Short mmCIF file of the C-alpha atoms (twelve columns), coordinates in Angstrom:
data_MODEL
# 
_entry.id   MODEL 
# 
loop_
_atom_site.group_PDB 
_atom_site.id 
_atom_site.type_symbol 
_atom_site.label_atom_id 
_atom_site.label_alt_id 
_atom_site.label_comp_id 
_atom_site.label_asym_id 
_atom_site.label_seq_id 
_atom_site.Cartn_x 
_atom_site.Cartn_y 
_atom_site.Cartn_z 
_atom_site.pdbx_PDB_model_num 
ATOM 1  C CA . MET A 1  158.460 90.670  157.305 1 
ATOM 2  C CA . SER A 2  160.550 93.801  157.204 1 
ATOM 3  C CA . LEU A 3  159.311 97.237  156.194 1 
ATOM 4  C CA . ARG A 4  161.575 96.993  153.141 1 
ATOM 5  C CA . ASN A 5  159.336 94.218  151.749 1 
ATOM 6  C CA . ALA A 6  156.018 95.836  152.715 1 
ATOM 7  C CA . ALA A 7  153.434 96.637  150.052 1 
ATOM 8  C CA . ILE A 8  152.875 100.262 149.084 1 
ATOM 9  C CA . GLY A 9  149.680 101.765 150.487 1 
ATOM 10 C CA . LYS A 10 148.950 99.037  153.041 1 
ATOM 11 C CA . GLU A 11 148.959 99.847  156.759 1 
ATOM 12 C CA . TYR A 12 151.170 97.620  158.917 1 
ATOM 13 C CA . LEU A 13 151.800 97.271  162.631 1 
ATOM 14 C CA . ILE A 14 155.410 97.584  163.811 1 
ATOM 15 C CA . THR A 15 156.324 94.470  165.791 1 
ATOM 16 C CA . LYS A 16 160.048 94.981  166.428 1 
ATOM 17 C CA . ILE A 17 162.965 97.272  165.672 1 
ATOM 18 C CA . SER A 18 166.253 95.368  165.379 1 
ATOM 19 C CA . THR A 19 169.179 97.736  165.761 1 
ATOM 20 C CA . ASN A 20 172.145 97.821  168.111 1 
ATOM 21 C CA . ASP A 21 172.341 101.629 168.008 1 
ATOM 22 C CA . SER A 22 170.565 103.142 171.033 1 
ATOM 23 C CA . GLU A 23 170.806 106.639 169.526 1 
ATOM 24 C CA . LEU A 24 169.012 105.450 166.394 1 
ATOM 25 C CA . GLU A 25 166.335 103.733 168.490 1 
ATOM 26 C CA . GLY A 26 165.799 106.985 170.400 1 
ATOM 27 C CA . PHE A 27 165.492 108.910 167.145 1 
ATOM 28 C CA . LEU A 28 162.939 106.440 165.775 1 
ATOM 29 C CA . PHE A 29 160.989 106.617 169.025 1 
ATOM 30 C CA . SER A 30 160.867 110.424 168.744 1 
ATOM 31 C CA . LEU A 31 159.310 110.007 165.267 1 
ATOM 32 C CA . GLY A 32 156.672 107.663 166.680 1 
ATOM 33 C CA . CYS A 33 158.284 104.548 165.210 1 
ATOM 34 C CA . TYR A 34 158.074 101.873 167.932 1 
ATOM 35 C CA . SER A 35 156.435 98.499  168.548 1 
ATOM 36 C CA . GLY A 36 152.666 98.656  168.382 1 
ATOM 37 C CA . GLU A 37 152.517 101.735 166.139 1 
ATOM 38 C CA . SER A 38 151.084 101.650 162.616 1 
ATOM 39 C CA . VAL A 39 153.161 102.538 159.552 1 
ATOM 40 C CA . THR A 40 152.353 102.818 155.835 1 
ATOM 41 C CA . VAL A 41 154.815 102.747 152.931 1 
ATOM 42 C CA . ILE A 42 153.838 105.621 150.640 1 
ATOM 43 C CA . SER A 43 156.430 105.126 147.898 1 
ATOM 44 C CA . ARG A 44 159.740 103.458 147.119 1 
ATOM 45 C CA . ARG A 45 162.966 104.914 145.847 1 
ATOM 46 C CA . ARG A 46 166.172 103.192 144.837 1 
ATOM 47 C CA . GLY A 47 167.872 103.949 148.150 1 
ATOM 48 C CA . GLY A 48 164.881 103.592 150.474 1 
ATOM 49 C CA . CYS A 49 161.236 104.452 150.943 1 
ATOM 50 C CA . ILE A 50 158.853 107.152 152.116 1 
ATOM 51 C CA . VAL A 51 156.727 106.099 155.097 1 
ATOM 52 C CA . ALA A 52 153.823 107.629 157.002 1 
ATOM 53 C CA . ILE A 53 153.993 107.329 160.788 1 
ATOM 54 C CA . LYS A 54 151.269 109.079 162.783 1 
ATOM 55 C CA . ASP A 55 150.795 112.453 161.039 1 
ATOM 56 C CA . GLY A 56 154.293 112.669 159.508 1 
ATOM 57 C CA . ARG A 57 156.025 111.433 156.382 1 
ATOM 58 C CA . TYR A 58 159.647 110.340 156.545 1 
ATOM 59 C CA . SER A 59 162.275 109.097 154.132 1 
ATOM 60 C CA . ILE A 60 164.225 106.096 155.423 1 
ATOM 61 C CA . ASP A 61 167.009 104.151 153.762 1 
ATOM 62 C CA . ASN A 62 166.868 100.443 152.908 1 
ATOM 63 C CA . ALA A 63 169.109 99.417  155.825 1 
ATOM 64 C CA . LEU A 64 166.792 101.032 158.347 1 
ATOM 65 C CA . ALA A 65 163.692 99.700  156.573 1 
ATOM 66 C CA . SER A 66 165.164 96.206  156.868 1 
ATOM 67 C CA . ALA A 67 165.577 96.665  160.636 1 
ATOM 68 C CA . ILE A 68 161.874 97.449  161.171 1 
ATOM 69 C CA . ALA A 69 159.724 94.312  161.411 1 
ATOM 70 C CA . VAL A 70 156.027 94.654  160.556 1 
ATOM 71 C CA . GLU A 71 152.972 92.438  160.330 1 
# 
């Protein structure tokens, strides 16, 4: 399942990030968003969602949320 379809308030484990942009992958890695890390959707907005990764909260758009696979 992708992060875009994840339930609000439930903690998930990132299993894969599917993007062909190495710069974007590097940026996500610097935020702590990589396989094996936990992530929680805090809220949803029309254009994306707010997520908690480690001790930070980040706003990501729907396209990026769809590229992050969680279980």
